[in-house]
N, C-alpha and C positions, 0 to 999 in steps of 0.2 A: 497595545492590545495584541493578544496572540490569536491569530487566525489561521486555520488550515481548511482548505476548500478543495474537495475531491471532485474529479469528473472522469468520464470515459467509460463508465459501466455500460452494460446492455446485455442483450441476448445473443448468444453464440453457440454454434453447434459443437459437439465434441471434436476435439483435435484442432479446433480453431484458436485464434489469437485475439487478445484485447490489450490495449495500453491504457493504464490508469494514470492520471496526473493529480498532483496535489500542489496547489499554490500556498506557499508558506509566508507568513509575515517576515519582512526582512530583519526585523529586530531580533529574530531567534534563529534565522535559517542557518547561519554559520556557526552558532554557538553550541547546538545540542544535537545529538543523534536523532535521526528521524526513522520511522518504521511504518510498515503497513501491517495491519491486523485484518482478521475477518471473523465473521460470526454467521454461522448457518442457523436456521431455525431449530430451537431446541438444544443448541449447543452453546458452550462457553466461547467467548471471544478468544481467538488464538493468534499468536504472533506468526507472521508470514515471512518478513524479511526486515532487516535493519540496515542502515548505512550511517557511518560516522561523518563528521565534519571533513575528515580527510579521505573519505571514500572507501573505507573498509566496510565490507559487506558480510552479512550472515544470513542464512536461510533456514527455514523449518525443513526437516527432512522430506516432507511430503511434496515440497515444490522444487527442490534442488534439481538443477538441470533443465527446468521448464520455465522458472520465472527468473527475471533480472530486475533488481532495484538499481536505480541510478539517480543522479542529481545534476541539475544544471544551475551552477552558482550565479550565472549572469541573470537567470529568470526567477531565481528563488523558488525553484520547483523540484519536486522529487517525483519519480516515475516508477511504475511497476509494469514491466513488459511481461505478459503472460502468454505463453506458447503451449501447445499440446494440451489445451484445457480439457478437463474431465468433468462429468456431472457432479463429482464430489467437491469440485471447486466453487460450486454455487454457494454464494454468501453475500452478505453486505460487507464491503471492504472499507476499512477506515485508515485514514492517515493519522499518525500519532507522533507526539514528541513528549519527553519527560523532562520537566524543568524543576530541578531540586526535589524530586519525588512527587511532583504534581503532574498527573497525567493530563494532556490536552488532546482532544480529539476533533476531527472534522465531523461532518454531518453524515458521512458514508455514501457509498455508491453501490447499487445493486449490480451483481454480476450473476447471470443465469446461463448455465451450460446445459443445453437440451436440444434434442433432435426433434 
């Protein structure tokens, strides 16, 4: 069974930081790339960052230099460290993996950036 469970969202002021975590089923953790997406109200879901099984990363232009995706192979977890948060980063953030074309999603965690 494939499970992705996010945590770590919340309310933060502009310029602040948050760290999102995603616990991933051991059966898939080392086999497939993992990603963070986000969806703001009225917008389509967009890719934020990806990380391969060997640690190669990629970022959306809007978050480069501010966000860092990482993985802990011992804990079967993937993280998203978000620094320098802006109001436009407000969204529900989803952990994701793609298994032979089948998208799998976590339940999402809300991130709100507001003063």
